Backbone as a printed PyTorch tensor [residue, N CA C, xyz], in Angstrom:
tensor([[[ -3.8420,   6.6630,  -3.9440],
         [ -5.1300,   6.3130,  -4.5400],
         [ -5.0730,   6.4120,  -6.0720]],

        [[ -4.5280,   7.5290,  -6.5400],
         [ -4.4070,   7.6850,  -7.9940],
         [ -3.5060,   6.6140,  -8.5960]],

        [[ -2.4480,   6.3300,  -7.8920],
         [ -1.5350,   5.2860,  -8.3570],
         [ -2.2700,   3.9420,  -8.4450]],

        [[ -3.0690,   3.6830,  -7.4310],
         [ -3.8530,   2.4530,  -7.4070],
         [ -4.7990,   2.3960,  -8.6110]],

        [[ -5.4550,   3.4960,  -8.8890],
         [ -6.3660,   3.5430, -10.0270],
         [ -5.6110,   3.3630, -11.3410]],

        [[ -4.4330,   3.9590, -11.4110],
         [ -3.6480,   3.7950, -12.6350],
         [ -3.2310,   2.3520, -12.8360]],

        [[ -3.0290,   1.6510, -11.7460],
         [ -2.7150,   0.2300, -11.8390],
         [ -3.9590,  -0.5860, -12.1860]],

        [[ -5.1000,  -0.1890, -11.6140],
         [ -6.3240,  -0.9660, -11.8070],
         [ -6.9240,  -0.8090, -13.2010]],

        [[ -6.7080,   0.3320, -13.8100],
         [ -7.3360,   0.5760, -15.1130],
         [ -6.9920,  -0.4930, -16.1500]],

        [[ -5.7000,  -0.7780, -16.3630],
         [ -5.3880,  -1.8540, -17.3170],
         [ -5.9150,  -3.2080, -16.8470]],

        [[ -5.8580,  -3.4200, -15.5440],
         [ -6.3560,  -4.6730, -14.9980],
         [ -7.8490,  -4.8220, -15.2730]],

        [[ -8.5840,  -3.7380, -15.0880],
         [-10.0220,  -3.7700, -15.3440],
         [-10.3130,  -4.0220, -16.8140]],

        [[ -9.5370,  -3.3980, -17.6710],
         [ -9.7390,  -3.6350, -19.1020],
         [ -9.5030,  -5.1010, -19.4290]],

        [[ -8.4590,  -5.6560, -18.8260],
         [ -8.1640,  -7.0620, -19.0370],
         [ -9.2940,  -7.9420, -18.5120]],

        [[ -9.7600,  -7.6360, -17.2810],
         [-10.8320,  -8.4310, -16.6820],
         [-12.1150,  -8.3160, -17.4890]],

        [[-12.3620,  -7.1230, -17.9890],
         [-13.5750,  -6.9430, -18.7850],
         [-13.5130,  -7.8350, -20.0150]],

        [[-12.3660,  -7.8300, -20.6760],
         [-12.2000,  -8.6850, -21.8490],
         [-12.3460, -10.1540, -21.4740]],

        [[-11.8200, -10.4690, -20.3210],
         [-11.8650, -11.8540, -19.8540],
         [-13.2950, -12.2790, -19.4990]],

        [[-14.0090, -11.3950, -18.8150],
         [-15.3190, -11.7550, -18.2850],
         [-16.4690, -11.5490, -19.2690]],

        [[-16.3520, -10.5720, -20.1320],
         [-17.4740, -10.2640, -21.0120],
         [-17.9600, -11.4620, -21.8350]],

        [[-17.0540, -12.2480, -22.4250],
         [-17.5520, -13.4020, -23.1870],
         [-18.2990, -14.4030, -22.3210]],

        [[-17.9670, -14.4490, -21.0270],
         [-18.5820, -15.4270, -20.1410],
         [-19.9300, -14.9510, -19.5900]],

        [[-20.1550, -13.6440, -19.5960],
         [-21.3370, -13.1090, -18.9230],
         [-22.6560, -13.7270, -19.3900]],

        [[-22.8820, -13.8300, -20.6980],
         [-24.1670, -14.4120, -21.1010],
         [-24.3310, -15.8490, -20.6030]],

        [[-23.2360, -16.5930, -20.6080],
         [-23.2940, -17.9710, -20.1430],
         [-23.5840, -18.0520, -18.6500]],

        [[-22.9910, -17.1130, -17.9060],
         [-23.1700, -17.1400, -16.4610],
         [-24.4920, -16.5010, -16.0420]],

        [[-25.1500, -15.8520, -16.9840],
         [-26.4430, -15.1970, -16.7130],
         [-26.3570, -14.2140, -15.5490]],

        [[-25.2830, -13.4290, -15.5480],
         [-25.1540, -12.4060, -14.5130],
         [-26.1220, -11.2610, -14.8120]],

        [[-26.6340, -10.6260, -13.7700],
         [-27.4830,  -9.4580, -14.0030],
         [-26.6790,  -8.3110, -14.6060]],

        [[-27.3460,  -7.3080, -15.1170],
         [-26.6600,  -6.2120, -15.7830],
         [-25.7660,  -5.3610, -14.8790]],

        [[-26.1190,  -5.0640, -13.6310],
         [-25.2790,  -4.1460, -12.8390],
         [-23.7870,  -4.4790, -12.8140]],

        [[-23.3860,  -5.7420, -12.6050],
         [-21.9420,  -6.0180, -12.6310],
         [-21.3030,  -5.6220, -13.9540]],

        [[-22.0310,  -5.8430, -15.0380],
         [-21.5290,  -5.4800, -16.3530],
         [-21.3370,  -3.9690, -16.4370]],

        [[-22.3050,  -3.2280, -15.9260],
         [-22.2190,  -1.7680, -15.9550],
         [-21.0930,  -1.2710, -15.0540]],

        [[-20.8630,  -1.9630, -13.9680],
         [-19.8070,  -1.5530, -13.0410],
         [-18.4240,  -1.6840, -13.6570]],

        [[-18.3280,  -2.4860, -14.6910],
         [-17.0200,  -2.6770, -15.3110],
         [-16.5980,  -1.4780, -16.1520]],

        [[-17.5380,  -0.5720, -16.4110],
         [-17.1840,   0.6240, -17.1760],
         [-16.4440,   1.6060, -16.2670]],

        [[-15.5150,   2.3550, -16.8250],
         [-14.6320,   3.1970, -16.0040],
         [-15.2840,   4.1910, -15.0290]],

        [[-16.3470,   4.9290, -15.3720],
         [-16.7970,   5.9840, -14.4470],
         [-17.0040,   5.5520, -12.9960]],

        [[-17.7780,   4.4910, -12.7260],
         [-17.9740,   4.1520, -11.3000],
         [-16.8650,   3.2550, -10.7740]],

        [[-15.6260,   3.5870, -11.1220],
         [-14.5360,   2.6780, -10.7880],
         [-14.3250,   2.5440,  -9.2850]],

        [[-14.6020,   3.6140,  -8.5500],
         [-14.4420,   3.5160,  -7.1010],
         [-15.3900,   2.4710,  -6.5230]],

        [[-16.5450,   2.3410,  -7.1400],
         [-17.4920,   1.3210,  -6.6900],
         [-16.9260,  -0.0790,  -6.9030]],

        [[-16.0740,  -0.1720,  -7.8820],
         [-15.5300,  -1.4840,  -8.2440],
         [-14.4140,  -1.9310,  -7.2950]],

        [[-13.7950,  -0.9690,  -6.6180],
         [-12.6730,  -1.3250,  -5.7400],
         [-13.0200,  -2.4150,  -4.7220]],

        [[-14.1590,  -2.3200,  -4.0440],
         [-14.5000,  -3.4050,  -3.1070],
         [-14.7140,  -4.7440,  -3.8150]],

        [[-15.0440,  -4.6800,  -5.1020],
         [-15.3250,  -5.9090,  -5.8480],
         [-14.0660,  -6.5740,  -6.4040]],

        [[-12.9470,  -5.9010,  -6.3110],
         [-11.7490,  -6.4420,  -6.9620],
         [-11.3630,  -7.8530,  -6.5020]],

        [[-11.3340,  -8.1320,  -5.2050],
         [-10.9490,  -9.5050,  -4.8220],
         [-11.8510, -10.5770,  -5.4360]],

        [[-13.1770, -10.4280,  -5.3740],
         [-14.0220, -11.4410,  -6.0250],
         [-13.7630, -11.5280,  -7.5250]],

        [[-13.5530, -10.3840,  -8.1580],
         [-13.2860, -10.4000,  -9.5960],
         [-11.9950, -11.1360,  -9.9050]],

        [[-10.9960, -10.9110,  -9.0790],
         [ -9.7220, -11.5980,  -9.3100],
         [ -9.8770, -13.0990,  -9.1070]],

        [[-10.6220, -13.4720,  -8.1120],
         [-10.8840, -14.8980,  -7.8920],
         [-11.6330, -15.4750,  -9.0830]],

        [[-12.5820, -14.6980,  -9.5670],
         [-13.3800, -15.0910, -10.7160],
         [-12.4850, -15.3540, -11.9250]],

        [[-11.5610, -14.4210, -12.1650],
         [-10.6880, -14.5640, -13.3250],
         [ -9.7500, -15.7580, -13.1520]],

        [[ -9.2760, -15.9720, -11.9380],
         [ -8.4340, -17.1500, -11.6930],
         [ -9.2090, -18.4220, -12.0020]],

        [[-10.4590, -18.4150, -11.5880],
         [-11.3250, -19.5640, -11.8380],
         [-11.4220, -19.8500, -13.3390]],

        [[-11.5580, -18.7850, -14.1370],
         [-11.6730, -18.9700, -15.5820],
         [-10.3460, -19.3650, -16.2180]],

        [[ -9.2630, -18.8830, -15.6380],
         [ -7.9550, -19.1470, -16.2420],
         [ -7.4740, -20.5690, -16.0030]],

        [[ -7.9940, -21.1970, -15.0020],
         [ -7.5260, -22.5540, -14.6780],
         [ -7.9130, -23.5530, -15.7600]]])
């Protein structure tokens, strides 16, 4: 679990950088934005697949 979190932390930072500029355009509600902050990271684990899909969508 700790190893997983250590792997996810840089990934989350990257995703945050990737997604933050898009958030106002996408008009997402605030909770997803707040979830991107490190403390509730366990809450974010179930969200990782959608987030990864999201980032792929933006990268294309």
